[in-house]
C-alpha positions in Angstrom: -55.0 6.4 -3.7 -56.5 3.5 -1.6 -57.3 4.0 2.1 -54.4 2.3 3.6 -52.5 5.4 2.0 -54.9 8.0 4.3 -54.3 9.6 7.3 -56.0 7.6 9.8 -56.6 10.3 12.2 -57.2 13.4 9.9 -57.6 11.4 6.5 -56.1 13.5 4.5 -54.3 11.7 1.0 -51.5 13.7 1.3 -49.1 11.4 3.6 -45.9 10.3 2.7 -43.6 7.5 3.4 -40.4 8.1 5.8 -38.6 4.9 6.7 -40.9 2.6 7.9 -42.9 4.7 8.4 -46.1 7.2 7.4 -46.6 10.7 7.6 -49.1 12.8 7.4 -48.2 16.5 6.7 -51.4 18.5 7.8 -52.0 16.8 11.1 -48.1 15.9 11.8 -49.2 12.0 12.5 -47.0 9.3 11.8 -47.9 5.6 11.9 -46.7 2.1 11.0 -49.2 0.5 8.6 -48.1 -3.3 10.3 -48.7 -2.1 13.2 -51.8 -0.3 12.6 -53.3 -3.3 10.7 -52.4 -5.3 13.8 -54.0 -2.8 16.5 -57.4 -2.6 14.2 -58.1 -6.6 14.1 -57.2 -7.0 17.8 -59.7 -4.4 19.0 -61.9 -4.5 16.2 -63.8 -1.9 13.6 -66.5 -1.1 15.8 -64.6 0.3 18.8 -65.5 3.3 20.3 -62.6 5.1 21.0 -62.4 8.9 22.9 -60.0 12.3 21.7 -57.0 10.7 22.0 -58.1 7.3 20.8 -57.8 5.1 23.4 -60.7 2.4 23.4 -64.0 2.9 25.7 -65.9 0.0 27.2 -69.1 -0.2 29.6 -69.1 0.9 32.6 -65.4 3.1 32.3 -65.2 7.0 33.9 -64.3 9.4 31.4 -63.9 13.4 31.5 -65.7 15.2 29.5 -62.7 17.6 27.5 -64.7 21.2 26.9 -67.9 23.0 27.5 -71.0 21.1 25.7 -74.3 23.0 25.7 -77.3 21.0 26.8 -79.4 21.0 23.9 -82.9 22.2 24.9 -81.4 24.1 27.8 -79.9 26.8 29.4 -77.4 24.2 30.6 -73.7 23.6 29.7 -71.7 20.8 30.9 -68.6 21.9 32.4 -64.8 20.9 30.3 -63.4 18.7 33.9 -66.5 17.2 34.7 -66.2 13.1 35.6 -68.8 11.0 34.7 -68.9 7.8 36.0 -70.4 4.3 34.6 -70.7 5.1 31.2 -72.7 2.4 28.3 -71.5 2.4 24.5 -74.7 2.4 22.4 -75.2 2.3 18.7 -77.2 5.6 16.8 -76.9 7.5 13.9 -76.0 10.9 15.2 -72.6 9.6 16.7 -74.2 10.4 20.3 -72.2 6.6 21.7 -72.4 7.2 24.9 -75.3 7.0 27.7 -74.5 8.4 30.9 -76.0 10.1 33.8 -74.0 13.5 34.9 -75.0 14.7 38.2 -76.9 17.4 38.3 -77.9 17.4 35.0 -79.4 13.8 34.9 -79.3 11.5 31.8 -78.2 12.0 28.9 -76.1 11.3 25.6 -72.7 12.6 24.6 -70.4 12.3 22.0 -66.9 10.2 22.9 -65.2 12.6 20.7 -65.9 14.9 23.4 -64.3 12.7 26.0 -61.0 11.5 27.9 -60.9 7.8 29.3 -59.7 9.0 33.5 
């Protein structure tokens, strides 16, 4: 089965066609492959997206969606913390947002744990 027949959210191969839409029985995501291809072409392959799939850009404000422990410290970034003026970076470990959090300082976050504010 080719990559076009996998769920774009969870990667499941158990998808089926329902009319003009494809449906994933594991995560209940529905998508139109023609529309998804057009959106991917306009947004770019290398775009960084938040937990809800919204494309992020430099200077955006985001909100942390869950409590995150700070490695090497007893500090915790609480869910609901608003972070302003993020910077997108390329990284191999998945931490693709550079930011400064009040009370904690400069750090990197994974985009999967934030949503655009």
